[in-house]
N, C-alpha and C positions, 0 to 999 in steps of 0.2 A: 435907401437911407432910413435910419430909424431915429426916433426921438426917445431916449431912454428915460428911466425914472428919475435920474439925477436932474433932468431938465424940467420935471413936473412938480418939483417941490419936495421938501423934506418929509412930508407926511407919508410918502410911499416907501420910504426907506425902512420903516419898521414893519417887517412882515415875517411871520413865522410860518414855515412851510412844512407840512406833514402830509403823508399820504402815499399812495402807490400809483402806478401807471394807470391813467384813466383815458380811455378813448370813448368819447361819447358818440352816440349815434348822431348823425347829421340832423341839426335842428333847422329845417328848411322853412321857407315862407309857406304859409298854410295853403295857398292856392297855386303854387308853382313858382317858376323862376321870376325874380324881380328884375325888371328892366329900368334903366335910369329915366327914360322918358315917361314911364308910368308913374314915377314918383315925383316928377317935377312940380306938380300942383300940390303935393303934400308937404313939400319941404318947409313951407312957411307956416304950417299948422303945428300946434303944440298939443299933443295928446297927454291927458292927465285925468285920472279918475278922482272925483272930489272926495274929500274926507267924509262927507255926509253919506255918499253912496257906498263907500268902503265900510263905514261903521254899520250901515244897515245890513250888510252881508257878512258881518263878523270879521272884517279886516281892518288893518291900519297901515298907513304908509311908513316904510322903514327909511327910504331915501329916494331922492329924485334927481335925475340929471337932465338939465336943459339940453336942447340940440346944440351940437358943436360942429361948426364948419358947414359947408354946402354939399358934402358928399352924401348921397342917399345910401341907406343901409342895404346890403346885398344878402347877408346871411348872419345868423347868430348861433353860437354854440355855448351852452352852459356846461362847464366842466368843474371838477373839484377845485382846480387851481384858479378859477375865475370865469368871468363872462367874456368870451371872445366875440368881438363884433367886427365883421368885415364889410367894407364899403366899396361902392363903385367909384370910378373916377368922375371928377367934375371938370368944368372949364378952368377952375382955379387950382385944384389939388389932384394928386394921383389917388388911385385906389389904396386903401390902407387896412391893416389889421391892428386892432387895439385890444388890450387886455384890461378889463375893469374888475376891481376888487368887489367880491360879493358882499363883504361886510358893510362897506360905506359908500360904494359907487365911485370912488376915485379911480381915475385912469392911471394905471401903472406905467404903461408905455404904448406907443404906436409905432408901426413899421410900415414904410411905404412899399407897396406891391407893384410889380411890373405888369400885372394883369389881374382881373378880378379872381378872387379865391373860389375854387370849384368844389373843394373837399374840406371836411372838417380838420382843423389842426389837432395834433395829438401831443401829449406831454409824457416825457420820461423823467422820473425822479430817481436819482441815485440814492442808495442807502446811506452812503457817506460822501462828503465832498472834501476834496483836497485842492492843492494848487492847480489852477487852470482847469478845474472841473466844475461844471455848472449844470443845474437842472435844465432840461432842454425842451424846446417846442419845435415840432416838425410839421411841415405842410408842403404839398407839391403844387407847383404852378407851371403849366406848359411843359410838363415832363421834367422839370427841374425841382429837386428836393431842397428845401431851405431848412436850416437849423439855426434857431435863435436861443439866447439864454432866457430862461423863464423869468428871472428876477428883473431884468432891465430891457429885454427885447433887442439886445445887441446881436448882430449877426456873427455866428461862429463859422459857418460855411454854407455854400450852395453848390450843388453838383448835379449835372445832367444825369438822369437815371438811364440805365441801359435798355429801357423799354418804354412803351407808352403807358403812363400811369392812369388808371381808371378808378382808383379808390383813395381813401386816406391811407397814410402810412402809419404803422405801429412799430415801436422801437424797443430794444433792450439795451444793455450796456455796450454791445458790440456793433449792432447794425439795425436795419429796419426791414420790414416786410410790406409788400403792397401787391395789388392785383393789376391785371392788364386786360384790355379789350381782346387781346389775342387768346385769352383763356388761360394764360400762364400766371402762376404765383411766383414772385421773386423774393429772394433774400439777398440783401446788399449790405456790405460793410459801410459804416458811416464814412461820409466824405469820399466815396469811391464811385467810379463810373463802370465798375465791373460787378456782375452778380456773383454771389457766393454759391447760391443754389437756385434752381428753378424746377417747377413742376407744371406739366400741362394738364388742365382739366378739360372737360368736354364742351365747355361753353364760355362765353365772355363773363367777366367778373365785374359786378357793380356794387356788390355788398362789401363794405369795408372789413378787413380782417380784425380779429379780436384776440387778445392774449389772456392767459390766466393770470392770477395774482403775481406769481413770481416770474412771469414772462418766459417760461420754458416751453410752453405750448402756444401755438397760434392756430386759430380756427378760422376757416375760410369757406364761405358759401359761394356756389357757382350757379350760373344759369343752366347748367346741365342737371340741376336738381339735387346736387350732392353736397354734403358738408364734409370738409376735410380737416384732419388734424395733422399739423406739421411740428417738427422741432424748430423753434424759432431760429436757432443757430445753424441747423444742418438740413432743414427741409424734410423730405420724406425719409423716414428711418424705419426699416423693417422691425416689427415688434413694438414700435412706439406709435407710429402713425396709423391712422385708420380713415375710412371713408364710410359715410352713411347716406344711402340714396333716399330722397323723398320722391314724390310722384310728379313734381313740376318744378320750374325754376325757382331759385332762392334769390329774392331781390333785396332783402334787408340783412343787416349785420346780425350775427348771433349774439347771445348774451352768455358769458361765462360767470356762473354764480356757484360758489362753494364747490361741490364735487360734480356739478351738473353743467351741461351746455344746453341752452334752449334756442331753437331755431324755428322760424316761421317760414312757411312755404306757400306758394300759390296753388298747391293742391288742396287748399282749404284746411290744412292741419298745422298745429303747433306741436313740435316734437321736444321731448325732454330726454336727453341722452346722458349716459355716464361719461364724464370727461376722460376717464382713464382708458376705457376700451371701446367707446362708441356704441355700446349696447343700448337698446331702447328701454327707457324706464316707463314711459307712458306716451300716448298720443292723444291730442284733443282735436276733435273735428268741429270746425266752425261752419257757418252757413254760406261762406263766400271765400274767395282767395284772401290770403294774408300777405300784404305787401310791406307792412311796417314792422320794425323790430319790436319784440315784446319788451315790457317793462316789469322788472322784479322789485317788489317792495316787501320788507320784513317788518311787520307790526311789532313783533317781539320774537324771541327765540322759539322755534317750533311753529311759528305762524307766518310763513312766507307765502306770498301769492304772486301769480303772474297775471299781468293785464295785457290782453292782446285784442287788436281791432281787425275785423274782417271788412272787406270792401267789395261791394257789388257795383261794378262800374256801369253795368247796363241800367240798373235801377237807380244808380247814384245814391246808394245808401251805405252807411257805415254802422257797425255795431261793436260795442265793447263787451268783452267777456272777462270775468274774474275767475281764475282757475287756481285751485289749491296746488301748491308746488309739490307736496309730498306724494300725491297720488293722481293729479290731473283731473280731479273732480270739479266740474263747473259749480260756482257758488251763486252767481247772478249775472245778468246781462243788462245793458242799457243802450238805447238806440241813439243815432245821430252824433256820435263822438268823433271829433276830429283828431284829438290826441289826449293822452294822459299827461297831466301837468305837474302835480305835486301830491305828496302824502302829508296829511295833517295829523293831529292827535288821534282823532277818530273819524277822519274824513278823507275821502279821495277826491281830488280836484281834477276835473276834466274840462276840455274846451270843446264846445259844440260848434258845428259848422252851420253857417246860415243856409247853405243849400239843403241841408238835412232837416233842420228844425225851424227855419224861418228867423232865427235869432242867433247871432254869434255871442256866446256867453260863457263865462266861467261858472261851472255848475259844481256844487258841493254834493257828493254822494255819501251816504252812510257806508262805512267800510265793510260792515257785516252783511247788510241787506241789499245795498246798491240803490236804495230809495233816495230820491232827491230831497235835500234839505232846503237849499235856497240856490239862487243864481244871481250873478252879477253881469250885467251887459258889458261887453268889451268893444270899444270903439274900433272901427276898421282902420283907424290911424295906427293902432297897435298891431303891426303886421306880423310880429314875431312873438310867440309865447313858448319858449323852450322848455323841455321837460327837465324838472329838477330831480335828478337821480339820487342825490344826497346820500351816497354810500348805501344804496338800496333802501333808503328810508330810515336808516339807523342813526343818521346824524341828527340829533334832536335840535341842534341849533338851526338847522335848515328845514325842520318840519313845518309844513304849511307856508313856506316862503315861495313866492311866485314873482317872476321877472318879466315885465312887459316892455317891449322895445318897439318904438315907432319907426316909420320909414325915414324920418329925418334925424334919427339918432337919439331922441329923447328916451330915457329909461326910467321906469317907475318900478320900484321894488316894494311889494306889499307882503303882509304876513297875517296869519291868524292872530287875533287878540289874545 
């Protein structure tokens, strides 16, 4: 069952939608899977950073949502189309997926889930819309793929996939692609229980597929340590597809940016490949395995940088590296970073982990030198701080915007003054 935007009030009906397909990397809880019992004591608290503390760190509040309902938040995904918030079931309500507008925090719709969401939803935007054609939202639950309208959250279809789904699904006009624990990648026509194509890799797949801007190519990383390029519609095609071996399993989704594909590997390296033929452009060696997806930000034309975090699980340390995209040259590094959060006018905002630094904080780093400017303590009640990709940092309206989501559903959006 879904509650669409018509039932949420007239303010959600005015919405102009522009963009391309965006599959955001999964924005997970910073310390692992959230269980409902661990949040029960938090549900009654209301997290909110005071205006005084925000101002001291150079921020202001844009909007604030009070907690809604009794369902604890399970996962949060910040995408160009909005903030997707998935909840766990409670004694009163089922698990739900809701879409919140980035501009003002209004809930556009919510959709009742049969089970908690395990993978990030994805969005497909048609270049033109006609009768009975809607921009679409996709997500798998218990190996069943759901398709909703983006505008209202109305169900279009749900169909059992012909395989065990282990990743998010990415779609084009005709179908979707997803990975499986069996090590196979599948292409499936929309609303079909039969695969259109399949390809076996040498290991299980947990990194979600990524498409290029026009959705003709899909890039998939496997635990066999290889990145693959497929035709989204046809799968492996001689002369079009390629594979690039790294030295260890790939655990995070690649990033397709301009003519490049960037992929991090647990062999301690970040690879930049030419999207067309899979040739190596450069390799960057970190000091520990890289298990998170890289983040690409463009300060301006010709000044694109990749931010990647290595993780030493033995020493329990994480380190952020800033790498110049055009040649893979390291610019600076900063310790104790949990994740990259947002790009400001002249600032990179990162979240530090309490385990690494003794304080969970939003830290402002000079974009050129990596030196710390200031920091803002982040309450543990704000369990989710998703990365704001903001069209690789080129969306000036979203520059310096940060979204904080508590375990009970309160959301505070802040931004640079």
